[in-house]
N, C-alpha and C positions, 0 to 999 in steps of 0.2 A: 197288531201294530201298536197297541197301547203299551205292551211290554217293552218294545224297542224304544219308545219315547222315554220312558223312565230310566232305562239303562243309559241312554245318551246323556241325560241330565246328570246322572251319577258320575259318569266319566268326566264331564266338564267341571264339576265341583272338585273332584279329586285332582284334576289337572291344574285347576286354579290354586289349590292348596300347595301343590308341588312347586308351582311358579312362585308363590308367596314365600315358601321356604328358601328357594334359590335366591330371591331378592334379599331376604334376611341374611343369607350367607355372604352375599356381595357387600352388604352394609358392614358386616364384621370385617371383611377383608379391607375395606376402605378405612375403617377405624384402625386396623393394624398398620396400614400404610402411614397414617398420620402419626402413630407412635414411632414408627421408624424415622420419619422426618424429624421428630423432636430429638431423637437420639443423635441424628446427624448434626443438628444445631449444637448439641452439647459438645460434639467433637470439634466444632469450629471454635467454641469457647476455649478449648485446650490450646488451640493455636494462638489465641490472645495471651495466654499465660506464657507461652514461649517468647512472645515479643516483650513481655515485661522482664523476663530474665535477661534478654539482650539489652534492654534499657539499663538494668542494674549493672551489667558488665561495663556498659559505656560510662556509668557514673564512677565505677571503680577505676577505670582508666584515667578519668579526669582527676580523681583524687591522687592517683600515683603521679600524674603530671604536675599537680600542685606541690607534691612532696619534692620532686626533682627541682622545681622552680625555687622552693624554699631553701633547699640545699645550696643552690647556686647563689641565692641572695646572701645567705650566711657566709659563704666562702668569699664573696666579693666585698663584704663589709670589712672595713679596716678597724679592727678592735684595738683599742689602746692598752688593753689589759696585758698582763704577762702571758707568756706562751703556755704556762701551766694551766691558767684559767681557760685559755682558748682551747687547749687540748681536752680539758674536762668538759667544756661546752660541746665540742665536737663529738666526744664520746657519748654524752647524754643524748645528743641529737640522733646519733647512730642507733643508740638503744631504743629511743622512741620510734625511729623508723622501723627497726626490727619488730618491735611490739605491734606497730600499726600493720605491718605486712602479715604478721601471724594472725592478727585479728581479721584482716581482710581475707586471708586464706580460709580461716574458720567460717567466716560469714558466707563466702562463696560455697564452701562445702555444705553448710546448712541450707542455703538457698537451693542448691542443686538437689540435695536430699529431699527437701520439702516439695520441690517440683516433681521429682520422681514419685514420691509418695502420693501426691495429689493426682498425678496422671495415672498411676497404677490403680488408685481407688476409682477414679472416673472410668478407666478402661474396664475394670471389673464390673462396674455398674452397667456400662454399655454392653459388655459381653453377656452379662446376666439378662439384660433386656433383649438382646438378640436371640439368646437361647429360648427365652420365654416366647418371643415372637415366632421363632421357627417352630416351637412346639404347638403354638396355637394354629399356625398355618397348616402344619401336618395334621392336626386334629380336624381342622376344617376340610382338608382334602379327603381325609378318611370318611368324615361324615357325608361329604358330597358323593364320594364313591359308593358308600353304603346306600344312600338315598337313591342314587342313580340305579343301583342294582335292584333295590326294592321296586322302583318305578318300572324297571324292565320286567321284573317278575310279575308285577301286577298287570302290566300290559299283556304279557303272555297268558296269564290266567284269564283275563277278560277275552282275549282272542279265542282261547280254548272254549270258554263259555259261549261265546258267539257262534263258534263253529258247531258246538253241540246243539245250540238252539236251531241253527240252520239245518243240521241233520234231522232234528226232530220235525221241523216244518216240512222238509223234503219228504220225510216218511209220511207225515200227515197228508201231504199233497198226493203221494203215491196211493195211499189208502183211499183218498177222495177220488182220485182218477179211476181206481179200480171199481169203486162203488158206482161212479158215474158211468163208466163203460159197461158195468154189469147191469145197470138199470136201463140203459138205452135199448138194448135188444129186447128186453121184456116189454118196454113201452111200445116198441114197434109191433110186437106180436099182438098186443091188446088192440091196437088200432086196426 
């Protein structure tokens, strides 16, 4: 009986160690989930950038409306100067408008390019984070599967050892029964 008591004690300690390892794996998984939530928050920030681009577009439309208004005001003014001066002034205004439109177009292109670059960089970071996260999860799954296999193998080995012990005890019992049965008839004869 003493041998069985020690064996049960070893089984409980090893079982507790395996449970501790499983709890540690669960903590790792929770940590990875938190990292995933942080990545999702960064994606939401990208949506904020999109709103800023829309605000800039609104400002450009307001600027263009101001140019149209300025043009109307200049057309409505009655200038006392000669028609040549008026033509030169109109030409200068048109040149300025063209330059402003070209600058606006370039600014829009620059802003769009900047947004694409920023979003690509952020997307690459997120993608890299996701790949790392997938890799860690796969590693954890592999570790868990290996540990589960080891636990199963250890259980089978322990069961085999217990079966072997039981067979040994059964053999000892048979031997003892034979001894007891062989001793009984001689004890009867002596009496």
